[in-house]
N, C-alpha and C positions, 0 to 999 in steps of 0.2 A: 432600693429594688434594683437588680441587675437584669439584663435580659439576656438569658443565656443562649437563646436562638442565634444573637447578632453574632456571638464567638462561634457559636456552631456553623454558621453559614462559612465562616472564613476556614473553619475546619474541615468542612465538607468540600470546600474549593481545594483546599491543600492535599487531602487524601483522593480526591479525583486527578489530581495532577500526577500525584505518585503512580496510582494504577494506571493511567493512562499511559505514563512512560513506560511503566514496568510492560505492560501489554504490547507498546511498540517494540522494545526489545526483546520481548519474547517470539512476536511476529517474525522481527528480521532473523533471529536464530534458527527458527524453526523452517522458514522458507529456505534459508541458506542451507539448512542441514539436508533438505528436502533435494535441492539443487546438486548438491555435493554428494548425496547418496549416503550420507552419514545418519547414524541413530538419532531418530526423533523423539523427544519425550511425550509422556501422557499429557492429554488425553488423547494424541495422535497415535496411530497404529502403524504398523510398518506397512508400506504399500498405499498411505495416502500420498494423493497426489498433490501437486502444487496448488491445481486450482481448486481442489476439496479445501486445503488448509487457507488458501488466500480466503474463499467464502467463509470459513468457520469464523476467521478473524474479523471479517467485516460484520457478522453477526455479533460476535463478542464486543465490538468497538460500538455498534448500534445499541446493545443494551447496555453498556457502562455509561453512553451517554444519555440514555433515558432515564436510568438510575439516578443519575446526579442533577438533571431537569427536574426529577420529581421531587428530590431530597431539598434541592435550592428553593424552589416554589414553596413547598410545604413548610419549610423553616422560615421563608419570610412570612408567608401568612401567620403563622404563630407569632411572629414578633409584631406582626400589624395588631393580633389580638390582643397580646401583652403590652402594646403601645394604649391601646383603647382602653382598656382596664387601668392602667396607670394613670392616665389621664383623668379617667373618671374619678378613681379614689383619692387622688392627690389634689384634688381640684384646683388645677393649674388654671391660669386666668387668661391665658390666649383664646383667641377665638376658636379655633378648633377644639381645644378641650371643653369650653363652653358648650358648643354644639354637642360633642360626644357627651356630656353628661344628660343634654336634653333628650337624647337618643336612648341613653340607660335609663332614664325615667320610665319611657316607653317600653322598651323592650329589653332590659338587661343586657344579660350576654349574647341573646339571641339577635343582637342587632346585624342586618345582612350587609353582606360585601357591596351590595349595591348602594347601600344607605351609607357606609364607611365611606366608599369611593366617591359618592356625590358629595359628602360633608367635605373630603379632603379639597374637590376640584373648587368647591365654594368658599372654602376658608383660606385655601393655600393655592390662590391662581398660579403663583410661579411654578408650582410642581405640578402642575396638570398634566403636561406630557409625559413628565416621569411616572406619575400615577397610573395614567392612562395605558402606557408602554407595559408596566407591569401586570395591570390586570388584564390587557390581552392573552398572557400567559395562562390562565387560569383554566381555559378550556383543554389546554395541553395536560395539565396535572391531572384534571378529571379524566382524560382520555386513558392516560397511563395509567390511574388509580383504579380504572373499572375495568381494567382486561383488554383494551384496545379492540373491542368487539366490533365497533364501528369504524365506518371512514372518518377521519378528522378533517374537518374543513381547514383548520387554522395550519398555516405552514410551521412544522417542527421546527423549533429552533436548535440551534447548536449551543452546547453548554457555555461556552465563551458569550453568546449573545444573552442568555439568561442572566449569567453572573454579571454582566455589564449594566444588564436592567435592574438587577436587585443593588449592585453597588452605586448605581445612580440615586436610587432611592435614600440609601445610606449617606451616600454623600449630600444630598439636599437637604436633611434635616427631617425627612417625611416621619421617619421613626428616629426617636429620640433615645439613644440609651442613658440608662441613668445608674448614679452609683449607689 
């Protein structure tokens, strides 16, 4: 079994970097065109001021960052669930896999995030900090997914910070890719 989400996390990050670089180039070209009085490209209209364009680019950057944060966290959540299912189905003998099977007997695929986190911390103490740092991101994903209609208490991470936390989980072996 392979974990397609582990690959998709790398693809998501690659696409984000390409889109981020493209947005930066487009911003530079547009702002230079406005300053030089040259023709600007849609969606901007003739007469768009430098400050208006700068504000729009700031909003576009914020949207792009939030989309990739949502995607990275969601793809990692899927990888966590797939890892849980894999360990249960393949009857691995390590302590975490055994604990997962006990949870499976009680809840099947409805095992909560809180329980999975608790099992990780209990059976993989070396990864405690890494796991906890990832789970701190879940309120941000929830806030983005549900329309951002309330004041978020957690600090919104930058995409690079989110990717570092996701990558730390991968490097620590918390999620194990399978052939």
